[in-house]
C-alpha positions in Angstrom: 138.5 93.6 1.0 136.2 94.4 -1.8 133.3 97.5 -1.8 131.0 95.5 -1.7 132.3 94.3 1.5 132.1 97.5 3.3 128.5 97.6 1.7 125.5 97.6 3.9 122.1 96.1 2.2 119.9 98.5 1.0 116.7 97.7 2.6 118.8 98.8 5.8 119.3 101.9 4.7 115.8 102.4 3.0 115.1 106.8 4.2 118.5 107.2 5.1 119.3 110.6 3.4 122.3 111.8 2.5 123.5 114.8 0.7 120.0 114.9 -1.0 120.1 110.9 -1.9 117.9 107.8 -0.1 120.9 105.8 0.5 118.8 103.0 0.2 117.3 103.5 -2.8 121.3 104.3 -4.1 122.5 101.5 -3.0 119.5 99.3 -5.2 121.0 100.9 -8.0 124.7 99.9 -7.4 122.8 96.9 -7.2 121.8 96.9 -10.4 124.4 98.2 -11.8 126.4 95.2 -10.9 123.6 92.8 -11.8 123.1 94.4 -15.4 126.9 95.9 -16.5 125.8 96.4 -20.4 122.6 97.7 -19.7 123.7 100.1 -17.5 127.1 101.7 -19.7 126.6 105.2 -20.2 127.7 107.3 -22.9 127.9 110.9 -23.0 128.4 113.1 -26.2 129.2 116.9 -27.0 129.1 118.6 -29.9 131.2 122.2 -30.9 130.6 124.4 -33.1 133.4 127.7 -34.4 132.4 131.0 -34.5 133.8 133.4 -36.3 136.1 134.1 -34.3 138.9 132.1 -33.5 139.1 129.7 -30.8 135.4 130.2 -30.0 133.4 127.8 -29.8 129.7 126.9 -29.0 129.4 123.4 -27.6 126.2 121.4 -27.2 125.3 118.9 -24.2 121.9 117.0 -24.7 121.3 113.1 -25.8 123.0 110.6 -24.3 122.8 107.1 -24.0 122.2 104.1 -21.1 123.3 100.6 -22.3 122.3 102.0 -26.1 118.6 103.0 -25.4 118.7 106.9 -26.9 117.7 109.6 -23.3 117.4 113.2 -23.1 116.1 114.2 -26.4 114.7 117.7 -24.7 117.4 118.3 -22.9 120.0 121.6 -24.2 122.7 123.1 -22.5 124.7 125.6 -24.1 128.2 126.2 -23.1 131.1 129.3 -25.0 134.4 128.2 -25.0 137.1 131.3 -25.7 140.2 132.4 -23.9 140.3 135.1 -20.9 140.2 139.0 -23.0 144.4 139.8 -21.6 144.9 136.5 -23.6 143.0 137.6 -26.9 144.7 141.0 -26.5 147.9 140.1 -26.6 146.8 137.4 -29.7 145.6 140.3 -31.9 141.9 139.4 -31.2 140.2 143.2 -32.2 137.5 142.7 -29.4 139.1 140.6 -26.5 135.9 138.7 -24.4 136.0 137.2 -21.5 135.1 133.7 -22.0 136.3 130.7 -19.7 139.2 128.6 -21.8 138.4 124.4 -22.9 141.0 123.6 -20.8 139.5 125.5 -17.9 136.3 123.6 -19.1 138.0 119.9 -18.3 139.2 120.6 -15.2 136.0 122.4 -13.8 134.5 118.8 -14.7 137.2 117.3 -13.2 136.6 118.9 -10.3 132.8 117.8 -10.3 133.7 114.1 -10.7 135.6 113.9 -8.1 133.4 115.6 -5.7 130.6 113.0 -6.9 132.9 110.2 -6.8 134.0 110.9 -3.4 130.4 111.7 -1.9 128.8 108.3 -3.6 131.6 106.5 -2.3 131.2 107.8 0.9 127.1 107.2 1.1 128.0 103.4 -0.4 130.4 102.9 2.9 128.5 104.7 5.6 131.2 107.3 5.8 129.2 110.7 6.7 131.5 113.6 4.9 129.6 117.3 5.2 131.3 118.9 1.9 134.1 118.0 -0.6 135.8 121.0 -2.7 138.1 120.1 -5.9 140.9 122.1 -6.6 143.0 121.0 -9.7 145.7 123.2 -11.6 147.5 122.6 -15.1 150.5 124.4 -16.2 150.4 124.1 -19.9 153.4 124.8 -22.6 151.7 126.3 -25.3 154.9 125.4 -27.9 153.2 122.7 -29.9 149.9 123.9 -29.5 151.7 126.9 -31.6 153.5 125.1 -34.3 157.1 125.9 -32.9 157.8 122.0 -31.5 156.2 119.0 -32.8 153.6 117.0 -32.5 155.9 114.2 -31.0 156.3 116.7 -27.7 152.4 115.5 -26.5 153.7 114.5 -23.3 155.7 117.5 -22.5 153.1 119.7 -22.9 151.3 119.7 -19.2 153.8 120.4 -16.3 152.5 118.0 -13.4 148.7 118.2 -12.8 148.2 119.5 -9.4 144.6 118.0 -7.3 143.6 119.1 -3.7 140.5 117.8 -2.3 139.2 119.1 0.7 137.0 116.9 2.6 134.7 118.1 5.9 133.9 116.3 8.6 134.6 114.0 11.6 136.5 111.2 9.8 138.3 108.2 12.1 142.3 107.5 10.5 140.0 104.8 8.5 137.3 106.4 7.1 140.1 109.6 6.0 142.1 106.3 4.6 139.5 105.1 2.1 138.1 108.2 1.3 141.8 109.1 0.3 141.2 106.9 -2.5 138.1 107.6 -3.8 139.2 109.7 -6.6 140.9 106.7 -7.9 137.1 105.8 -8.9 136.6 109.4 -10.9 135.7 108.4 -14.9 136.8 111.9 -15.3 140.2 111.8 -13.6 140.8 108.2 -15.7 139.8 110.2 -18.6 142.2 112.7 -18.3 145.1 110.7 -16.8 145.2 107.3 -18.5 146.2 106.8 -22.2 143.0 106.0 -24.5 144.6 106.2 -27.5 142.3 106.8 -30.9 142.4 108.9 -33.9 139.8 111.2 -34.4 137.6 111.3 -38.0 137.6 114.0 -40.4 135.3 114.8 -42.7 135.2 117.3 -45.3 132.8 119.0 -47.2 132.5 122.0 -50.1 131.2 125.4 -49.1 128.0 125.6 -49.5 
């Protein structure tokens, strides 16, 4: 059975509010995405600039694109990455500062994306849930990061990613079975768990 076979027509759910969303308008958006896949393609972006202290970066999120059209010229969100102070102290930092680590930022994004994916698909299929809490744990072996192991050990850097999804609501067994599969539709889940081979472009410039 395809996802569309679970879905009521958008017109039948106009004005039906779920999780702060008009379900009918939400389904109309899904219909538009189905009919216009190229125009509905998103491109999100982020830039990070190093600070004077090692491993501290100020990242910015702003412009994005929808179907090749530039959006968000007035957006500017700033994220300050670093390390927990205990790690900085152990690593010789003169002034340890508490920031969230880049891996923690990625894991936080993963929780948000799984939560959103579960809610979006519950709305699409007319399943009533109250809330979703996702918790992620990622054990990391630091030896490759610090040059103790070669880069060919990359697949051994992480232990098993643990993801727990807690859903609140009075669901039938069939609805629970459907919700258990929703995480597979999460863009960030697929970003971090599937292979996306690439080779970053590195440019150099002389110090001014």
